[in-house]
N, C-alpha and C positions, 0 to 999 in steps of 0.2 A: 440671465440664470445661465449656470454652467450648462455645457452640452449634456444631453441625455445619452447614457452609454448603456446599451443592452449586451447581451451575451457576445453578439456577434461583433459588438462594436468593440468589446473588450479582448477578444481575440486577435482582433486586427490591430489594436494598439500595442498588443504583446508580441506583434510581429508573427501571428499565426498564419500556415499556409491557407490562402483563400480557397484552394480545393478541398482541403479537409472540412472547413466550416460550411462548403457548400455540401460535403456529404452528410455531414451531422444535420444540417437544416433539411436536406432531402429526406434523412432517416427519419424524421419526426414531421414530414408531411408537408414541405413546403410546395412539392409539386402538385398538392391538391389544390392549392388557392392560386397556383399559376396556370391550371388546366393542363398540366403536363400527365405522365403517366401517373396513375393512382398506385402508391406503394408505400408502407409503412413498416418498418423493422426495429422492433426494440432491441434486437441484437447489434445491428448496425449502429444505432445510436449510442448504446453503452461503449462499444469499442472506439468510436470515434472521439466520444468525450473524454475517456481516460486516455487515449493517445494525445489528444491535443493537450491535456493537462500537464501531462509528463515531459511534453515539448516545451510548452511555454514556460512552467514553472521551473523547470530545471535550468533554463537560461536566464532568468529573470534579473540575478543580481549581477550579471554581466551586462545586461542591457540598460539598466538603470545607470550606471556610471556616475557621470556628472550632470546629469539631466538638471533642468532647473526645478525649484522647489514644486511648483504647481503641477509640471509634467511629473514629476515623481508620484505626487498623489494622484493623478490621475492613473498611472500605470498600477498602483498598489490597489485602487479601488477595483480596477479591471481585472485584477488577479483575484480579488475577493469574490467577483462575479464567477469566475471560473471556479472555485473551489465549490460554491453553492451547488452548481449543476453536477460536477464530478463526484461529489459525495452521494448524490442520489443514485447516480448509476454504478458507483462501487458497492453501495449497499444492497443492490440486486442479487450480488455474488454471496452475500452474507445469509440472506432470507430464503433464497431458492434452495430446494433440496439438491444434494450433489448430483452432477452430471445431469442436470436440468437442461434439455436442448432448447436454450434460450433463443438461438437462431431461427427456430421454427416458428416463434411468435411474431405474429405481425398480420397486416391485413392488406388486400389489395382487391383490385377489381370492383366488382357491385358492393361488396361489404363496406366500402369506404363511405358511402353516403350516409348510412346509417351510423357510423361512427365519428363523422366530420366534427361533430361538436365536442367530443371528448378529446380528439386528438388535437383540436384547436386550443382546447384549455392546458394540454400538457405542454404543447408547445410555447403557451403563453407563459406557464409556470417556469419553465427551465431557460428560455430564450429571450424572453421579452419583458424582463422585470425591469423597473426603475432602479438603478443603483442607489445604496447607500453605505454610508462611512459606518462600518461597525462599531459606533460608540461605545457599546456592550455586547455582549455575545447574543443577546436577545434569543436565547436558545428556545423558550417557549412558542414565540412567534414564528421561528423558523419551522419548529417541529411541526406546526399547524400547516404552513406551505408545503411541506413534504407530504402531509396527510392529504392536502387537496390534491396535490400532483398524483399521488398513489390511487386515488379514486378514479381516475381517467385511465388507467392501464387495462383494466377488464374489456375495454373496447377491442383490445388488440387479440382477444382471445377468441374471436368468432370464428376465424379460419386456422385456429391453432390445432394441434394435433388433438386427439380423442382423450388422450389420458389426461389432459389439463382441465380438471374439473373446476367449477367456480368455487366450490367449497374449499378446494386446495388454495385458490388465489385470493379468497377473502382471509384466509389464516396469514397468508403472505403480505396482503396488504394492512394487517394489523402491526406486523413486525417492522415493515419498511421505514417509516417515518422516524423511529428510534434509533435504527440502526443508520440511517443517512444522517442523523444529528451527530451521531458519534463520530461518524468519518469525516463531517464538517469540524467538528472539534479537533479532530486530529490534525488534519489540514492546515485548520487555523494555527494551532500551536506550531506547526513546522514554519509557517510564514512568520509568525512573531520572533521565533528564534533567530530567523536569517533579517528580518526588517522590523526594527523595532516600534515602527509606527503601528503595527498591528498590536503592540502590547500596548501602546499608548490608548488606542481607540478602544479596546476591551478592558481598559484599567485594571489590568492583570499584574500591575507593578505593584510594590508596597507602597503606603502613603508616606510623604515625604515629611521631616521633621518640621516643626515650627520654627526652627532656628537657622533655616537653610537661606533666608532672604531671596527665595527664588532661586538658588544656585542649583537647585533639582531640577528645574525647568531647563537651563543652560546645558547641565550635565545631559539630560536625555536628548535634548534636540542635537547637541554635538555628536551624538551617535549616527545621525543620519544626514550629516551636512555632507555637501558635496567638495568640501574644502577649497572654493574660490576664495580669491582675494578681491575685496571690493574695490571698485574703480575712484579715481582719483575725485570724481565728481562727487561721488556720496560720501567720500570719507569725513568731510565735516559733520556729516549728520550722525555717523557713528561714533565720531570721537564726542562730540556733545553728549550722545546717549550714555556713553561708558562712563563720562565724569560725574553722572549721579551718584553713582557708587560711592564716590569719595567726597562728595560735598557732605558739610554737617547737615545734621536732620534739622536745624534752625539757623536763620541767618546770623551772621556776625552780629549784628548790632542787637540780638537778643542775648548775647553771651552774658552768664554770670561770673564775673571774676575772672579766675584764672582757670576755671573750670573747663576741662577738656571735652569739647561736645563730641558723642560718636557719630561718624559717619552714616549714611542713609543704610551702605551694606552691610556696617556692623549692627544697626540697631532695627533695620526692619524686621517685623515678624509677619510672616505670611497669614492673612486674614482666613479666618474660618468662614463659609458661605452657605448659601441655599441656592438652588437651581431650579428653574420652571423650564421644562421642554418645549412646550408649546404657549407661549404668552400672549398671543392674539385674541383669546378669549375670556383673559383675565384683567382685572383693575391691579396692575402692578403696586399702586400708591396703597392698597389696604393690607393691613396686618394679615387677615384671614387668607389671602391668597398665598401667603409664604408659610403660614403656620403649618399648611398640610405637608411641607416639604422638610425632609431631614437637613439637619446640619452636617456639612461636610468639611474635613479638612486636608484635602487632595488638590487644592488649587492649582498647584504646578503641572501636575498630572493631567487635570482637566484641559489646561491651557495648551500644553504639549499636544495632546490629541486634538484638540479644536483647530489649531494653527496647521496640523497637517492632515486635516480632514475635507473631503469635498464640499461638505457643509459650509466649511469657514469661506469658500468663494462664491457662495450664493447669497448670503445675507447677513447682516451686521450681527454680532454679539452685543447685549446691552448690559452693562454692569451699572447696579444701583448701590445707593448707601446715604446715610445721614451725612450731614455736613461733620467734616472730622473724622468719617469713618476709614479714609485713606484711598479713596477712588483714584485721585490725581497722582498719589505716590505710587499706586499700583501701576498707573501706566508709565511712570517714569522707571521703574523696576524692570517692568516688562521690556521696554525700549533698551534698557542696558543689558539685559540678559539674554535677549535673542541672539544666537550667532550670526554675526555679519555675514559669514559665507552665503547663507540659504534666507536670510530675512533682512529686510530695509524697514525697521520702525519708524514711523513718520508721526511725531506727536502733533497734533494741531490743537493750540489751547484756545477753544471757541470764543473765550472772552476778548481776545486781542484779533480776531478776524472778522470781516463783514458779516453781520449777522443775516443778512437777506441774499448772500451770494449763494451759488450752486456749491455743490460738494467739491468739484474739481478746483473751483477758485478759493475756496477754503483752504484746501490743501495746500496750493502754491502760496497762498497769504501765509498760512502757518510755516512753511518752509523758510520764508523770508524773515517772519518774525523770531523764528529759533536760530537761523545762521546767519541772516543777513545777506543772503544770496538769493538772487532771482532765477528760477528755473522753471519751465513749463513742466506740467505733468507728463507729457509723452518723454519728453527728454529725461526726466527723472527716472522713468521706468525702464527706459533703453540704458540709462547709466547703471542700473541696478543689476544688469548682466545674468539675469536668470534668478537672483534673489527675489522672494516674494515679498511684495510690499505689504506692510501692515499698517493702515491708517488708523491712530489712535485718536478719536475726536472727543476730547476731554472737556466736559463740562456743558453738556446740552441743556440743562437746566438754567445756564445763565444766559444762554442764549433766548430762551424762552421767558425768563424771568424779567431780566433787566431790560429789554426792549418791549415784551408785550407782543412781538410779532407771532404771526399764526405759522409754525412750522410742524403743526401735528403730523404732517406726512414726511418728516425729515427723515426717519429711518426708512420709509418705502423708497424715498429719495437716492438714500445711500444703497439700497439692494440694487436698484436700476442702474445706479452708476457702476456697480459689481457687474451685473449682466452686461452693459455695453462694453465694458473693457474685457470681459472673459472673450466676448465674440471678436474683439479687436486683438486678442492674443496678449492682453495685459492684465492678467488676473490678478485680483488683490484681495487680502482679508480686511475687515473692518470692525472695530472695536469702539462704542459709543458709551461714554459714563454720563450718569445724571443722578441728580437727587431723587431719593424715592419718592418726596411728597409731590413732585411735579410729573410723576410717570404717567398720571392719568391724562395729560395733555400732549399725548403724541401715540400715534397708532403703531402698533408693534406686529411686524409681518409674522405670520404663522411659522415662516422657516426660520426664524430667529430662534436664539437661546438667551435667557435671561438668567443674571446671576446678583443675588444681593448680598453685599458684604454684612456680616453680623458683627455686634459687639465682641470685644475679646473676652475668651473664657478666662478662668481664674488660673490654669495653666499657662495661657499665652501673656497674661499680665506679668506672671512670675518670669517668663522667659524674657519680656521686655525687661523688668527690673534688675534681672541678672545682668543683660547686657549694658543696662545704663551705669550699673555699679562698677562693672568690670571696666567700661571705657572712661570713667570720670573720677572713679576712686571714691565715689560717695557711697553712703551707707543708707541706702533708701530702703526702708522697711515694708517688705511685702504686705505683712499684715495690716499695718497702718494706712497703707494705700488702698487695700481692700475694705476699709472702712468706709470708702465712698465710693461704691460701685457704679453710680450714675457718671461718674468722671473716669473711674480707671478703665472701664471698658471701651472707652472710645480713645484711638491712639493719640490724638491731637491733644485731649483733654488731659489724657494720662501724662503726656510730656509737659503739660502746664503744671499738673501737680508735682512731678519732679523738678521743676526748675523753681517752684516755689519752696519747696524743701530745701533745695540746694542753695537757697538766698537767703538761709538763716533762719528759715521758719519751719524747724522740723514738726513734719505730720505725727507728732506724738500725741497718744491720747484720742479721744472720741469728742469732737467738738459738735456742737449744735451745727445743722447745716447751714443756717444763717450766719454763723461766727464764721465758719470756714469760706463761704462766699464772700464775705467782707474782707476778711484777710487776702485772699487770693486776688480779688479786684483791687482793693487799695494798693497791694505790694505792686502789681502790674503796672496801674496807673503812675505810680511813682517812677518806676523805672522808665516809662515814656516820657515822662516830664523830664527825669534827669538826662536825657538823651539830649535835649534842647536847652534847657536852662540849669547848669552845673552848679552855679553860686548861690542856689537858693538856700535860705535858713530853713529850720525846721518848720517854724511857725508858717512861712509861705509855701512851703511844699505842702504841708497838710491842706491849707485853703485850696490850692490848685488841684490836688488830689479829689478834695470833696466835689470842686468844679467839674472836674472831668466825669467823676461818678454821676453828678447830676447829669450832664449832658448824654451819658449813656444811658440813664433813665428815661430820658426823653425820647431816645431812640426805641427804648423797650416799650414805651407807652404808643409811640407812633406805629410800631406793629400790632400792638394788642388792639388798640381803638379801631385799627382797619380791619381786624379779623383775619391777620395773615401772620406769616412767621418771618416775615422780611419788610423792607421798606425802601423806596428809591431815594436817590440822591435829592431829587427835587422835593418829594414829599418831606423828607427830614428836615430840609433847610427852610420849608415853609413852618414847619412845626417849632424849629429852633427860634426862628424869627418872631414867633408869634408868643413863645414862652420865655425866651431868653434872649431878648433882642439886646445888640451891640450898644454900651453905653460908656461914656467917658467918665462916670461918676463912679467911684469904688465904693460899691456896697456889699453887703452879705447875700449867699444865697443866689437868686435867679438874675440878680442884676450887676453881675460882675463882668468887667470889660473883656473881651476875648484877647488872646494872646496866641502867639505861633504854637505855643504848646497844648492850645485848646482844640487844635484843628488836626489831630492824631486819629479821629474815630476810626477810619478804615485800616488803620494800622495795629490796631489792638489784637493781642495774640487771640482773644477769645471771639473777637469779631471777624466773619466771614465776608467779604466783600467781593461782589461778583463784577465782572465788567464785560461789556458787549460795544461791538461797533455796528453801526447803521449808517449807511451813507458816510457822512464826514463827524457824525456826533457819536459821542462816547456815552453810554449809559452805565451806571452803576446802581447797585443795590447793596443794602446791608443785612446781615443775618447773624444770629448768636450762634457759635458753635455747638451749643446745647441750649433748648428751650429754657432749662432751668435757670440760666444767666439772667436772660431777660425777666422772668418771672421773680427772681429775688431782686432785681433793680427796680421793678413796679413797687415792690412792697418795702424797697427801701425808701423810695421817694414819698410813697404815702405816708409812712412812719415819720420822715423828717418832716413833711409838711404839716400833718397832725400836730406833731410837737410844737413846730414853731407857731402854728396859727393859734393853737390854745395858750400858747405864753402871750401871744398878742392881744389875744381875747380879754385876758385876765387886765392888760395894760390899757385896754380901750377906754376913754371917757365916756360918760354917760350918754351925752348926746352926738358923739362923734358918728358920723356915716359909714355904714358898712359897705365895703367894697367888695366886687367880684374877686375870688380867689382863685388861685392856680389850681388848688385841689379841687374845687368845685368844677372846673374845667375839665381836668383830667378823669373826673368819675362819671361824666356824662355821655359817655359813648359805648361803651361795652360792659357787660356785667362781669365782675371780678371771679363769681363762681365758676364761670367757664374754665377757668385756669386755677385748679384747686391749689396747686403749690404757692400761690400767692398769698392765699389766706392762711396756710400753713406756715409759711414763713413769718407772716404777721403775727400770728400767735405766738410764735418763739420771741418776737420783739415786744410782747406786752409790757406795760410799764404801771398799770394801774394809776393812772393819774386821773383824778376826778375833774381836773378842768378839761381834759379831753372828753370826757363823757358830756360836760356840759356843752362844749364845742359841737360836737357830733349831732347831738340833740337840737340844736339851735341851726346846723345845717340842714338837717332833715326837715325841719318847719319850714325854712324859708324855701326850699326846694319843692316842698307839697302845697303850701298856702300861699306863698308869695309868686304870683304869675309873672311879676317884674324881673324875678332873677333869671338871668339866661345866660348863655355862654358869650365868650368875648370873640378875640380874632382867631383863637385856636378852634379850628373846625377840620380835624383829621378826615371824617367821613360825613356825608350828608346823613341826616337823621331828622325825623319828625319831632315836632315839639313833644308827642305824646312819648316817643320813643327816649327823647332826651331827659324828661322828667321820671321816666320809669327807671332808666339806669341810674340816674342820680339818686333817687331816693333808694332803689334797692341796695346800690353800693354803701350808702351810708348806713343803713340798716346792718348789712354784712359787717362793717366795720365797728359798730357798737357791739355785735353779737363777738367779734374776735377780740376786739382791743380794750372792750369795756365789761364784758359779760352778759348776762341776761337782762333784758330790756321790757318794760310793761308797755302796752300799748297806750295806758294813761299818761306816761311819760312821752310817747311820742307826740299824740295828739291833745294833751291837756285838758281833756273834757271828758265828763262821765255822765250818764253810761253811752252816750253818743261814740265814744271811742271803739266801741266793739263794731258798729257800724262803719265808721271811718277805716277800720282795718281791712273790712270787706272790700270797701271801696280802693282802698291801696293796693290789695290784691289782684282786684278786677284791673286795676292800671297796669300794673307789671305784666298781668297775661297780655293784655292789649298792646303794651309796646316792646314785647320781646320776641325774638325769634325763638323756634323751637329749641335749640340747645340752651339757649340762655335760660328760658323757662324751667327746661328740665334741671338744669345745673342748680339753679336757685332752689328749688324744690329738695335738690338730694342734700344741698347744705344746710338750709335754714330750717329750723324746727320750732313749733309754737306749743305752747302748754296751755290748756284751757283750765282755770280753776274758779271756785266760788270764795267771793271776799265777804267780809262783814257786812251784813245787812242784805245778804243774798244777792249782793251784786257779783256781775260777772267780770272776769279779767282773762286777758291773753298775755302770757310773756313769751318774748321772742328770744331763742337761743338759750344754751345752757342745760344742764340736768336739772329741772326744776319739777318738783313733786306737784302732780296735777292730775286730772281725769285721764284715765287709758282707755277704759272698756267702752265700746261702740255705745252702748246703750247710755251710759253716763253722758257721753258728748251728745247723744241725739237730745236728751233732756236738757243739757246746759244750751245747745243751739237754739232750743224751742221755748228756753227760759221758763223751764218746768223746775222749779226749786226742790232742793233737797228734802224740804219737809214734806213734800206730797207725795205719798206712797203710792197712791193711784191715780191716773189720770189718763183722760181721753181729749185728744186735740185734733184739730184739721189745720192743714196749712196750706198757703195758695201754691199752685205749680208755679216753677220758674216761667218766665217768658223767654225762649230760647230760638225764636223764628227768625232772628237778625243775624244768629251766629253763621260764619262761613269757614271758620278753622277746620282742618283736617281731625285735629285732636279732640275737638268737640262734637263732632258728627257722629261718632258710634255711640256717644253718651246721649246726644239728642234723638238719635233714632230709636234707642230702646225707651227713652223717656217719652217719646210722643205715642208710642203704642201703648205705653201704660196710661198716659194722661187720656188719651182717646178711648179707651176701651173698659177701663178700670179706675177711673179718677178716684171716686171714694176710697178704693183699697190702698191706692199710692199716697194718699195725702192724709190718711187717718192713721195717728199714731196712737199706741196703747203702751201705758206703763203700769202695771199691776205688781202686787206684793210678791217678791220671789221669781219676777220674771223681768227680762232686761226690756228696756223701752226699744220699740222699733214700728214701723208702719206694716200695716196688714201685709201688704204687697212683699215688702222687703224680707219678713218673715218667712213668707212662702219662697221666695228666690233663695234665701239662705239654705233651706233645706232641700229646694229642688236642684239647685247646683252643686251641693255636696256629694263627695264621691260615695260616702255611706252616711245619710243623716241618722241621728240616734232619737230616742224618744223626746228628749227635751226640746229638739228643733221641731218636732212634729206637733207637739203639745202647744206650741206658741201659735200655730196657724189654725186651731179648730174656732170656726166661727160660724156664726148662723147664715152668712151670706151662701146662698145656693152654689154659686160658682166656685166660692173658696172650699165648700164641702167636696165638691166633685174632685177638685184637685187634690185635696187632702186624702180622699179615699184612694185615689190613683197613686199617690206616694205611699200610704200604708201598704196596699196591695204590691207595688212593686219592691218594696223594703221589707216584707214580713218574715223573709227567712232570717233576717239581722237584728230584728227588733224582741225586745222581751215579751214572753206570752201574756204577762199580767198588763203590760202597756195595751197591746191588740185587745185583749178581753173587756178592759175598762173602755176603751175605744167603742167596742161593739154595744156595751151596755147603754153609752150615751147617745148612740145613734139609734137604739131600737125604739125609740119614739116616733122615727122618721120611717117613711117606706124604705125596705132594706134594697140594696143594690147587690149585682154579683161579685163586686169585688169584696164588700162588706162580708157576704155570705162564705166566700173562698177563705178570707181571713179567718173568720170564727171556725170553720172545718180544719184550717191550718192548726190552729190552737188546740182543738179537741183530739188531734191525730197525736200532739205531743204530750196533752195532759187532760185525761179524763174527766177532772174535777169542773171542766168547763162545758159539759154536755148541755147545761141549761140555756147557753148562749142561744143553741138552734132552736129551741121553742120561743125565745124571746125573739130572735129575729124574725121567724115565719109564724108570728101571730095570725089570727084569722084575717087579720085586715091587709096583711102585708105579703102573704105568701104567693108565689105564682105556680104553676105546674112544674115549669122547668127547674126552679129553685128546689120546690121539694122535692121533686125526683134525684136532684143532685145531692140533697142532703142526705136522703134515704139510703141511696145507693152507696154514697162515701163511706156512711156509717155501718153498713153491713160489710163492705170491703174492710174497715177496718177492725171487724170482728168484735163490735160494741155489745155488750150483754143485752139481750132483748128487754129484760126486766128493767134495765137503766136507760133504754133507748127513749129519746125525746118522742112525745106522741105525736106532735102536730105533724111533723115531716110524714110519718106514715100513715097518718090518717090522711092527709092530703093525697097519698097515692093511691089509697083503697078507693077514693071517692073519684078518679080520674077517670074522664071517658075515652073511647076509643079515639075520638077526634083530638083529644090532648095529645095521646102518643102519637098519633099520626103527624101531628105538627111538630112534635119533638124529633120524630125520625126525619122530619126534612130540615129542620133549623139545627139541630145537633146530633147528626148521625153517630158521633163516637158515645155520646152519654147514653143515647138509645141502645147502643151495643153494649155498653157496660151493663145497663139495667136488666137486659134479656139475660145476660149471662149470670149475674149475681142472683136475680131472683129465681130463676130456673134452678140453680144450685143451691143457694141458702134461704129461699123465701118462705119454707115452713117455719123455721125458727121464729120469722118476725110476722106469721099470719098472713102472708104475700105469696100469692100464686101467679104465673105466667099463664095466661088463657090460652087455649088451644085456638079455637075459632074465635072466641072473644079477644079483642085488642087489649082489654084491660085487666090486670090483676085484680083479685077481689080477697076479701077478708074472711 
């Protein structure tokens, strides 16, 4: 790690007089910690700090001269440390009263001991901070630091003059942090006017235009260069780097006719991005990590600030993005734009260097790959002659993905390499690029900063289209391009659209997405084939294009059936051998012989091929630039195979043996619903051919009923037999839903009424054979509709908008075969046996079910259907009301039952919700419950109703019948009615008669059990008892009539 620079170090680095720094050190108590004379002088500290600043900063420009880039950064960071301390002392003059004798403030002698802690803290704040490059002004944080420093100064008052009161000093301390911050800003802007790096760090320059192709970065850094001429040894690196600006944005063999392709310098649009300051605690592969960060458009300014900062020498910067987002092109532009006098950019394509080598070996190999020259790292740095090496490690994802080697600590190794090199006097900056999807496979140091390149905005797409039209003379329409945002917002895919448009297929109108992808892929496949076989007629070209797209479709399935976005070279070879074996027999479809034109998979424009070296072996993986290409190709191959097999099905002779089909193999390893765009593409390709429906129904029955039907040589991933059948049957049902429309369970299973039971078995099979993501995706895509058919037969329809039962009670009766003609019914079901389940998704359901079945089995398994009421179990109705945020009377009415436990739960709900329920409903419940012994909750509910409507006074007598009342209940009713000022002539008789008969023992018991009620009774009876023929006795404990 780069050397820690304190204030004292900063002064020394800037050439300050050691005598002065010693004086300042002493003024802030250095002698205290060295056993010397004890003295602290605030005046001396202020004087020395300001004097040092004037001396050092006044000569800084002259001293920087032509220093090496890293040394210049070190000196500027040191200057920043100086102004932080200077601003604090300058602020003292602002906040102290005029003519304040600051020189009299200080401590010495015995007073030092009691103040040592505060003095140590003040010295730490001002002289011993860890330096940081001010990447923004961070004024709030600095203001807090000044505030903490201010709190230590009252320690210097203990020996001060008598007129310095603590009240005065506390007022001063309130103002000091703000005044110090103002002085810091002034000093900072003075430095920024002389040294542009300060403007870079604080981001106080205007944002650059999206049209500058990082020229703003070069312009900013040219302001701070030393003007050195690169040595001959590194000149070849600079020449190759600069050459990127004039190279066409696509290889020459991708040229379309006489179209003039723009150069990288002409067509490059600076990407927008998001930044994470401390990425160590975040999973950078997750979208949620980046959603919290703002989108920014000042990449050039940020890079200028970073590469001139102290932090760039400490840890690598990480740049992430999707395939085709422009990560590699950004490294090329950065290498081309960095001024050669101050920077030595070294691009290291990690795909072309040994994957398991150390950082230094990879850099040396990268130089050799790029220039053909062999030079050791130490010689290379010496040849830079003061320019800062900027190592651009491009494609960490390729190193991780293609070889599978464990380089989780790669960024930490890069940081340790920087630390070692800095200690040897060879500092360097490191930038690493990687795909976002594999960012979770490497640990990111806390000291690093991470950027993610974002898709183009509409404005950026417009800038790119304008540059394309200007360079090529084309007339690419921006509105037409923006009709396809998934493609237009990724730079490489945007280029693909432009080439497609320029190749005679204008992007006019709005095509279905499947139509656009078919045209794009077909045209690009045709171009690739024509490069190798120029004399093909149209029929032969069409056949070869179809064959190439089939090979690409196999590659797409190879990724999908392995549950990943890429496939290795070896894996793809195995799949091609199983599905498209070489043959000398000219046949159609998958049996065509291979030609040279059919071996160009890695060169397709929309396929990203990664490379890496390990020992003497080369490893490759393939990945589509956008996942939608693979999803379309999967849908395309399914559509093609369904049509082909349906046609063959119609021609098959009666007793001809069925053979394993490629479609069956492809559908046996992953559930299509996991990638919803596949099914949306298929929906656009629907043809409504009844032969296809018959084929899919037959494939389903073969997969479900015929255990002999298994997979052939095609085995992209190891799956169990259950998983295999689950995936295959689920995919065929999905295809029936999408390609053929709603399908009845009777069609799937062919038997009645057993097909309802068979459907449940099928669902259980799916749940058993699918991972969590697959099961969830299948549930999200498929829908079922329950219906009653003629003769009260039940039916299930899968997929499509079909009229059927929707209400929960209708579904409950359908499930338990309670036919529509039965208006009232009670039935009991057996509880499910769930003790063998171990899945996490089932556990929460089982935990609740176990409690219900154990403690209230009859309530959980007894269902009721009555006229005017929805069918439900007794416990289900209770839970529905209990879990509702505000249950209504209709929900409560469903759970009234003679079971004592249910009664208690019902009254608890009634009492808790009494303020929201209609009075008439509560009154009716009180009447229904009056034949049972009353509860406190029920009496409270009745009194609540009476308080709002005197017409219900009769409820009190009904609940307090001679056999039901208790002394507490009677007293509560009487007291409440008196407090409500109920007319004595209308007052219920029972409650007051009970009170008149209460004994002293009754009152004493209430005084102990309910003191609040006792106090209410004493107050109201003494005040109003005469009206109700009640008196509160003096010596007697009970009132009398």
